[in-house]
C-alpha positions as CSV (number, residue, x, y, z in Angstrom):
1,M,1.7,-46.5,-28.1
2,Q,3.0,-43.3,-26.5
3,P,2.9,-43.1,-22.7
4,P,0.4,-40.6,-21.3
5,S,1.9,-37.2,-20.7
6,K,2.1,-35.7,-17.3
7,P,-0.7,-33.1,-16.7
8,A,0.4,-29.5,-16.4
9,P,0.0,-27.9,-13.0
10,P,-3.3,-26.0,-12.4
11,E,-1.7,-22.6,-12.9
12,Q,-0.2,-23.6,-16.2
13,Q,-3.5,-25.1,-17.3
14,A,-5.3,-21.8,-16.5
15,T,-2.6,-19.8,-18.3
16,E,-2.8,-22.0,-21.4
17,A,-6.6,-22.0,-21.5
18,G,-6.7,-18.2,-20.9
19,S,-9.9,-18.7,-18.8
20,V,-10.6,-18.4,-15.1
21,T,-11.2,-21.9,-13.6
22,T,-12.7,-22.8,-10.2
23,P,-9.3,-23.3,-8.6
24,V,-8.2,-19.9,-9.9
25,R,-11.3,-18.3,-8.5
26,G,-10.6,-19.9,-5.1
27,A,-7.0,-18.6,-5.3
28,L,-8.2,-15.1,-6.1
29,A,-10.7,-15.2,-3.2
30,S,-7.8,-16.1,-0.8
31,L,-5.5,-13.4,-2.2
32,S,-8.4,-10.9,-2.0
33,L,-8.9,-11.6,1.7
34,A,-5.1,-11.5,2.2
35,M,-5.1,-8.0,0.7
36,L,-8.2,-6.9,2.6
37,L,-6.9,-7.7,6.1
38,P,-3.8,-5.5,6.1
39,A,-5.7,-2.5,4.8
40,L,-8.4,-3.1,7.4
41,G,-5.8,-3.4,10.1
42,T,-4.4,0.0,9.1
43,S,-7.7,2.0,9.0
44,I,-9.8,0.3,11.7
45,A,-7.4,1.1,14.6
46,N,-7.5,4.9,14.1
47,V,-11.1,5.1,15.2
48,G,-10.4,3.3,18.4
49,L,-7.5,5.4,19.7
50,P,-9.6,7.6,22.0
51,D,-11.2,4.5,23.6
52,M,-7.9,2.7,23.9
53,A,-6.3,5.8,25.5
54,K,-9.1,5.9,28.1
55,A,-9.1,2.2,28.8
56,L,-5.3,1.8,29.1
57,H,-4.8,5.1,30.9
58,A,-2.3,6.4,28.4
59,P,-1.7,9.9,26.9
60,F,-2.6,10.4,23.3
61,Q,1.0,10.8,22.3
62,D,1.8,7.3,23.5
63,V,-1.4,5.8,22.0
64,Q,-0.3,6.9,18.6
65,W,2.3,4.1,18.7
66,I,-0.5,1.6,18.2
67,V,-0.8,2.9,14.6
68,L,2.9,3.7,14.2
69,A,4.2,0.3,15.3
70,Y,2.0,-1.4,12.7
71,L,3.0,0.9,9.8
72,L,6.7,0.8,10.8
73,A,6.8,-3.0,10.8
74,I,5.2,-3.2,7.4
75,T,7.5,-0.5,5.9
76,A,10.7,-1.9,7.4
77,L,10.1,-5.6,6.6
78,I,8.0,-5.8,3.4
79,V,10.9,-6.2,1.0
80,S,12.7,-8.7,3.2
81,V,9.7,-11.0,3.6
82,G,9.1,-10.9,-0.1
83,R,12.6,-12.1,-0.7
84,L,12.2,-14.8,2.0
85,G,9.1,-16.0,0.1
86,D,11.1,-16.3,-3.1
87,M,13.6,-18.5,-1.2
88,L,11.5,-20.6,1.1
89,G,8.3,-20.9,-0.8
90,R,5.6,-18.3,-1.1
91,R,2.7,-20.5,-0.3
92,R,4.1,-21.7,3.1
93,L,5.2,-18.3,4.1
94,L,1.8,-16.7,3.2
95,L,0.0,-19.4,5.2
96,A,2.3,-18.6,8.1
97,G,1.7,-14.9,7.7
98,I,-2.1,-15.3,7.7
99,A,-2.0,-17.5,10.8
100,L,0.4,-15.0,12.5
101,F,-2.0,-12.2,11.7
102,A,-4.9,-14.0,13.4
103,V,-2.8,-14.8,16.5
104,A,-1.4,-11.2,16.7
105,S,-4.9,-9.8,16.3
106,A,-6.1,-12.0,19.3
107,L,-3.1,-10.8,21.3
108,C,-4.0,-7.2,20.5
109,A,-7.5,-7.7,21.9
110,L,-6.2,-9.4,25.1
111,A,-3.3,-6.9,25.8
112,P,-3.6,-5.6,29.3
113,T,-1.2,-2.7,28.9
114,L,-0.4,-0.2,26.2
115,W,3.1,-1.3,25.4
116,L,2.0,-5.0,25.2
117,L,-0.6,-3.8,22.7
118,V,2.0,-1.9,20.7
119,A,4.2,-5.0,20.7
120,A,1.3,-7.1,19.4
121,R,0.6,-4.5,16.8
122,A,4.2,-4.7,15.6
123,L,3.8,-8.5,15.3
124,Q,0.5,-7.9,13.4
125,G,2.5,-5.5,11.1
126,L,5.0,-8.3,10.4
127,A,2.2,-10.6,9.4
128,A,0.6,-7.9,7.3
129,S,3.9,-7.3,5.5
130,V,4.0,-11.0,4.5
131,M,0.5,-10.8,3.2
132,M,1.0,-7.6,1.2
133,A,4.3,-8.7,-0.3
134,L,3.2,-12.1,-1.5
135,T,-0.4,-11.5,-2.7
136,M,0.7,-9.8,-6.0
137,A,3.5,-12.3,-6.4
138,F,1.0,-15.1,-6.6
139,V,-0.9,-13.5,-9.5
140,G,1.7,-14.6,-12.1
141,S,1.4,-18.3,-11.0
142,T,-2.4,-18.5,-10.5
143,V,-4.0,-16.2,-13.2
144,P,-3.9,-16.4,-17.0
145,K,-1.6,-13.7,-18.3
146,A,-4.4,-12.2,-20.4
147,R,-6.3,-11.6,-17.1
148,T,-3.4,-10.2,-15.0
149,G,-4.8,-6.7,-15.1
150,S,-8.2,-7.8,-13.9
151,A,-6.6,-9.6,-11.0
152,M,-4.4,-6.6,-10.1
153,G,-7.5,-4.4,-10.2
154,L,-9.4,-6.8,-7.9
155,L,-6.6,-6.7,-5.4
156,G,-6.6,-2.9,-5.6
157,T,-10.3,-2.9,-5.0
158,M,-10.0,-5.1,-1.9
159,S,-7.3,-2.8,-0.5
160,A,-9.6,0.2,-1.0
161,V,-12.5,-1.7,0.5
162,G,-10.5,-2.4,3.6
163,T,-9.4,1.2,3.9
164,T,-13.0,2.4,3.4
165,L,-14.6,-0.1,5.6
166,G,-12.3,0.3,8.6
167,P,-13.6,3.5,10.2
168,A,-17.3,2.6,9.8
169,L,-16.9,-1.0,11.0
170,G,-14.6,0.0,13.8
171,G,-17.0,2.6,15.1
172,L,-19.9,0.0,15.0
173,L,-17.9,-2.7,16.8
174,I,-16.6,-0.3,19.5
175,A,-20.1,1.0,20.2
176,H,-21.5,-2.5,20.7
177,F,-18.6,-4.6,22.0
178,G,-15.7,-2.3,23.0
179,W,-12.3,-1.6,21.5
180,P,-11.0,-5.3,21.6
181,A,-13.6,-6.2,19.0
182,I,-11.8,-4.2,16.3
183,F,-8.9,-6.7,16.5
184,L,-11.0,-9.8,17.2
185,V,-12.9,-9.3,14.0
186,N,-9.8,-10.2,12.1
187,V,-9.6,-13.7,13.5
188,P,-12.5,-15.3,11.6
189,L,-11.6,-13.4,8.4
190,A,-8.1,-14.7,8.7
191,A,-9.3,-18.2,9.3
192,V,-11.3,-18.1,6.1
193,A,-8.4,-16.7,4.2
194,L,-6.1,-19.4,5.6
195,L,-8.5,-22.2,4.6
196,L,-8.9,-20.8,1.0
197,A,-5.1,-20.3,0.6
198,W,-4.4,-23.8,1.9
199,R,-7.0,-25.3,-0.5
200,Y,-6.4,-23.3,-3.7
201,L,-2.9,-21.7,-3.9
202,P,-0.4,-23.7,-5.9
203,A,2.1,-25.7,-3.9
204,D,5.7,-24.5,-3.7
205,R,8.0,-26.3,-6.1
206,G,10.5,-28.4,-4.2
207,G,13.6,-30.0,-5.3
208,A,14.3,-27.6,-8.1
209,H,17.6,-26.5,-6.6
210,A,19.9,-28.7,-4.5
211,K,21.1,-25.7,-2.5
212,R,19.0,-22.8,-1.4
213,P,20.5,-19.3,-1.9
214,V,22.0,-17.7,1.1
215,F,19.7,-15.1,2.8
216,D,21.2,-11.6,3.0
217,H,21.1,-11.0,6.8
218,R,23.3,-7.9,6.7
219,G,21.3,-6.3,3.9
220,T,18.0,-7.2,5.6
221,V,19.0,-5.5,8.9
222,L,20.4,-2.4,7.2
223,L,17.3,-2.0,5.0
224,A,14.9,-2.4,7.9
225,L,16.8,0.1,10.0
226,T,17.0,2.6,7.1
227,L,13.4,2.3,6.2
228,G,12.3,2.5,9.9
229,A,14.4,5.7,10.4
230,Y,13.0,7.3,7.3
231,A,9.4,6.4,8.2
232,L,9.9,7.8,11.7
233,A,11.5,11.0,10.3
234,M,8.4,11.5,8.1
235,T,5.8,10.7,10.8
236,L,7.0,12.1,14.1
237,G,6.0,15.7,14.6
238,R,3.2,15.6,12.0
239,G,5.2,17.4,9.3
240,H,7.0,19.8,11.7
241,F,10.7,19.0,11.3
242,G,12.7,19.3,14.4
243,A,16.2,18.1,15.4
244,R,14.9,14.6,16.0
245,N,13.4,14.4,12.5
246,V,16.6,15.7,10.9
247,A,18.8,13.2,12.9
248,L,16.5,10.3,11.8
249,L,16.6,11.5,8.1
250,L,20.4,11.7,8.2
251,A,20.5,8.2,9.7
252,A,18.3,7.0,6.9
253,C,20.7,8.6,4.3
254,V,23.7,6.9,5.9
255,G,21.9,3.6,6.1
256,A,20.9,3.8,2.4
257,I,24.6,4.4,1.5
258,L,25.7,1.4,3.6
259,F,23.0,-0.8,2.2
260,V,24.1,-0.1,-1.4
261,R,27.7,-0.9,-0.5
262,V,26.7,-4.2,1.2
263,E,24.4,-5.2,-1.6
264,L,27.1,-4.7,-4.2
265,K,29.4,-7.1,-2.4
266,A,26.9,-9.6,-1.1
267,P,27.0,-13.1,-2.8
268,G,23.2,-13.4,-2.6
269,P,21.9,-9.8,-2.2
270,L,18.5,-9.0,-0.9
271,I,17.9,-6.7,-3.8
272,R,19.8,-7.1,-7.1
273,L,20.6,-3.4,-7.7
274,A,21.1,-4.1,-11.4
275,M,17.4,-4.9,-11.7
276,L,16.6,-1.2,-11.0
277,R,18.3,-0.3,-14.3
278,A,15.4,-2.0,-16.1
279,P,13.3,0.9,-17.4
280,V,9.9,-0.6,-16.6
281,L,10.8,-1.6,-13.0
282,G,12.7,1.6,-12.2
283,A,10.0,3.9,-13.7
284,G,7.3,1.8,-12.1
285,L,8.7,2.2,-8.6
286,A,9.5,5.9,-8.9
287,T,6.0,6.7,-10.3
288,S,4.3,4.6,-7.7
289,M,6.0,6.6,-4.9
290,L,5.3,10.0,-6.5
291,V,1.6,9.2,-7.2
292,S,1.1,7.8,-3.6
293,T,2.6,11.0,-2.2
294,V,0.0,13.0,-4.1
295,M,-2.8,10.7,-3.0
296,M,-1.9,11.3,0.6
297,S,-2.7,15.0,0.1
298,T,-6.4,14.3,-0.2
299,L,-6.3,12.8,3.4
300,V,-4.1,15.6,4.8
301,V,-5.6,18.7,3.1
302,G,-9.2,17.6,2.5
303,P,-10.5,17.6,6.1
304,F,-9.1,21.1,6.8
305,Y,-10.4,22.6,3.5
306,L,-13.9,21.1,3.9
307,A,-14.3,21.9,7.6
308,R,-12.6,25.3,7.8
309,G,-12.5,26.5,4.2
310,L,-16.1,25.5,3.3
311,G,-17.5,25.5,6.9
312,L,-18.9,22.0,6.7
313,G,-19.9,20.0,9.8
314,T,-18.2,16.9,11.0
315,A,-20.8,14.5,9.6
316,V,-20.9,16.1,6.2
317,T,-17.1,16.3,6.0
318,G,-16.9,12.6,6.7
319,M,-19.4,11.8,4.0
320,V,-17.5,14.0,1.4
321,L,-14.2,12.4,2.4
322,A,-15.7,8.9,1.8
323,A,-16.3,9.7,-1.9
324,G,-12.7,9.1,-2.8
325,P,-12.3,5.6,-1.2
326,L,-15.7,4.6,-2.5
327,V,-14.7,5.5,-6.1
328,A,-11.5,3.5,-5.6
329,A,-13.4,0.5,-4.4
330,F,-15.7,0.5,-7.5
331,C,-13.0,1.4,-10.0
332,G,-10.5,-1.3,-9.3
333,V,-12.0,-4.2,-11.3
334,P,-13.0,-2.1,-14.3
335,S,-9.5,-0.6,-14.3
336,G,-8.1,-4.0,-14.5
337,W,-10.4,-4.9,-17.3
338,L,-9.2,-1.8,-19.2
339,V,-5.6,-2.8,-18.7
340,D,-6.2,-6.3,-20.1
341,R,-8.2,-4.8,-23.0
342,Y,-5.9,-1.9,-24.0
343,G,-2.5,-2.6,-22.5
344,A,-0.7,-1.6,-19.3
345,Q,1.4,1.1,-20.9
346,R,-1.5,2.9,-22.5
347,M,-3.7,2.8,-19.4
348,G,-0.9,3.8,-17.1
349,G,-0.4,6.9,-19.2
350,A,-4.1,7.6,-19.2
351,G,-4.2,7.3,-15.4
352,L,-1.4,9.7,-14.9
353,C,-3.0,12.2,-17.3
354,G,-6.3,12.0,-15.5
355,A,-4.5,12.5,-12.1
356,A,-2.7,15.6,-13.5
357,A,-5.9,17.1,-14.8
358,A,-7.6,16.5,-11.4
359,C,-4.8,18.0,-9.4
360,L,-4.6,21.1,-11.7
361,A,-8.4,21.6,-11.2
362,L,-8.0,21.4,-7.4
363,S,-5.2,23.9,-7.5
364,L,-7.4,26.4,-9.3
365,L,-10.7,25.5,-7.6
366,P,-12.9,28.5,-6.6
367,A,-14.5,28.0,-3.2
368,S,-17.8,29.2,-4.7
369,L,-18.3,25.8,-6.3
370,G,-18.7,24.3,-2.9
371,I,-18.9,20.5,-2.4
372,P,-19.5,19.6,-6.0
373,G,-16.5,21.6,-7.1
374,Y,-14.3,19.6,-4.7
375,V,-15.9,16.1,-5.1
376,A,-15.8,16.0,-8.9
377,P,-11.9,16.4,-9.2
378,I,-11.4,14.1,-6.2
379,M,-13.4,11.4,-8.0
380,L,-11.4,11.8,-11.2
381,L,-8.2,11.7,-9.2
382,T,-9.2,8.5,-7.3
383,A,-10.4,6.8,-10.5
384,S,-7.2,7.8,-12.3
385,Y,-5.1,6.4,-9.4
386,A,-7.0,3.1,-9.5
387,L,-6.3,2.9,-13.2
388,F,-2.6,3.8,-12.8
389,Q,-2.1,1.3,-10.0
390,A,-3.7,-1.6,-12.0
391,A,-1.6,-0.7,-15.0
392,N,1.7,-0.1,-13.1
393,N,1.4,-3.3,-11.1
394,T,0.6,-5.3,-14.2
395,A,3.5,-3.8,-16.1
396,V,6.1,-4.3,-13.4
397,M,5.1,-7.8,-12.4
398,G,4.5,-9.0,-15.9
399,D,8.0,-9.9,-17.0
400,I,9.6,-10.7,-13.7
401,V,11.3,-14.1,-13.4
402,P,9.5,-16.4,-10.9
403,D,12.2,-16.4,-8.2
404,Q,12.1,-12.6,-8.0
405,R,8.3,-12.1,-7.8
406,G,8.2,-11.9,-4.0
407,V,10.9,-9.2,-3.6
408,I,9.6,-7.1,-6.5
409,S,6.0,-7.3,-5.1
410,G,7.5,-6.2,-1.8
411,M,9.3,-3.3,-3.5
412,L,6.1,-2.2,-5.2
413,N,4.2,-2.1,-1.9
414,L,7.2,-0.4,-0.3
415,S,7.2,2.4,-2.9
416,R,3.5,3.0,-2.2
417,N,4.0,3.0,1.6
418,L,7.0,5.4,1.3
419,G,4.9,7.7,-0.9
420,L,2.1,7.7,1.7
421,V,4.4,8.5,4.7
422,T,6.3,11.1,2.6
423,G,3.0,12.7,1.5
424,A,1.7,13.0,5.0
425,S,4.8,15.0,6.0
426,V,5.5,17.0,2.8
427,M,2.0,17.8,1.8
428,G,1.1,18.7,5.4
429,A,4.1,21.1,5.5
430,V,3.1,22.7,2.1
431,F,-0.5,23.1,3.3
432,A,0.7,24.6,6.6
433,A,3.0,27.0,4.8
434,G,0.2,28.1,2.5
435,T,-2.1,28.9,5.4
436,S,0.6,30.7,7.4
437,D,-1.1,29.8,10.7
438,I,-3.0,26.5,10.4
439,T,-4.5,26.6,13.9
440,G,-6.2,29.9,13.6
441,A,-6.4,30.4,9.9
442,Q,-9.5,32.0,8.3
443,P,-11.4,30.2,5.4
444,A,-9.5,32.3,2.8
445,A,-6.2,31.0,4.2
446,M,-7.4,27.4,4.1
447,I,-8.3,27.8,0.5
448,R,-4.9,29.3,-0.3
449,G,-3.3,26.4,1.5
450,M,-5.3,23.9,-0.5
451,H,-4.4,25.6,-3.8
452,A,-0.7,25.5,-2.9
453,S,-0.8,21.9,-1.9
454,F,-2.4,20.7,-5.2
455,A,-0.2,23.0,-7.2
456,V,2.7,21.0,-5.8
457,A,0.8,17.8,-6.3
458,S,0.3,18.8,-10.0
459,A,4.1,19.2,-10.3
460,L,4.7,15.8,-8.8
461,I,2.2,14.1,-11.1
462,L,3.9,15.8,-14.1
463,A,7.2,14.5,-12.9
464,A,5.8,11.0,-12.6
465,L,4.4,11.3,-16.2
466,A,7.8,12.4,-17.5
467,I,9.4,9.4,-15.8
468,F,6.7,7.1,-17.2
469,V,7.3,8.4,-20.7
470,L,11.1,8.0,-20.4
471,G,10.8,4.5,-19.0
472,R,8.5,3.5,-21.9
473,A,10.9,5.0,-24.4
474,L,13.9,3.2,-22.9
475,S,12.1,-0.1,-22.8
476,K,11.5,-0.2,-26.5
477,P,14.0,-2.4,-28.4
């Protein structure tokens, strides 16, 4: 009589069965909330800046650090916390990150001065970087491989929902309860996410290695300083490059060179640079950054074109701008299903082709078409972006060894964030150059600026498509 075999862990059972079980659904629910909260934290604070400036007796230039501190912390630390999760255990670090997000949110609401609020927001950004870096890393160990695309699409949907929900929810909370409520609302949501993650996420595997790898402290500090300098160079001055921006950009370049030298000699590097030679990974990171740069143009250029080019009022402009995020929220899950059904490579190419067509249409758009002529290409662009993101994330994370999932997930999120901050600066500068004088430009100048911006966006998408095709060709045996 043979002894009974040891049952496989829940994630292996789900993978072997190819179906979504109740524990997997619980895990996806916790990961969805862990993806929703950082996106909500990004968008909900913007609407409260005027009230916080008044309540804390601070000028608007200083109040902007409430947003910047959060974004800088995420950008600078997301790769490092992903690596830390690979080393120490992703479950325990994610639980700590969710708990820290709740505590930091409460500290934000209770902060009596601006700079204490900024410090609390930086702490909240650290927690958000943990949540963003590790949610995608968990997909490989909780979801059947045949449903990876659907899971990635769901996470994309939750991120879009958080971004879309933030301004409306923030305005409602401030109107009834004051600005601290926009931070306190995170506490019960984080508590639910923490409970679900503790109950359903697979336990960290212990005892597999007698000795843990050494954490790359020098590389971590260098990367954080380099990314922080780059993000500041791209965000300070709102696209108008001065001496301070140039100095920060030069510092980022020097930091990048030093980081590469340190990583090549480190016994346990933060990022194994040899991994970037892998065609799928290298192409995935590059295309993600380029496409995110283009997507930022809709937020930078859209409001000016609608308000001054088409002469729309504030309320109508807001409704038109909401079309893109709403499409993203509804397209995430169907995009993931398409990736599972037809393959990540095919759907990634389709997403890039759709984005190229949308940008080309926007670059040639006659103002006589009005709101429908703007909304239709924007909806195509946003749906194509959702499809590309689901496909790209699935392709990149699909063949990663388990002990590198955290750092690769962090790098994917980093490429997206770098694209967004770059797009805010570059596309804003292109638009300003196209209008000649953005402050007093006439409608015709606004239309020219919009056409110029999306002509550049079309070129960036075509470059991303070329990189995608090259990466696909090199990855074939």
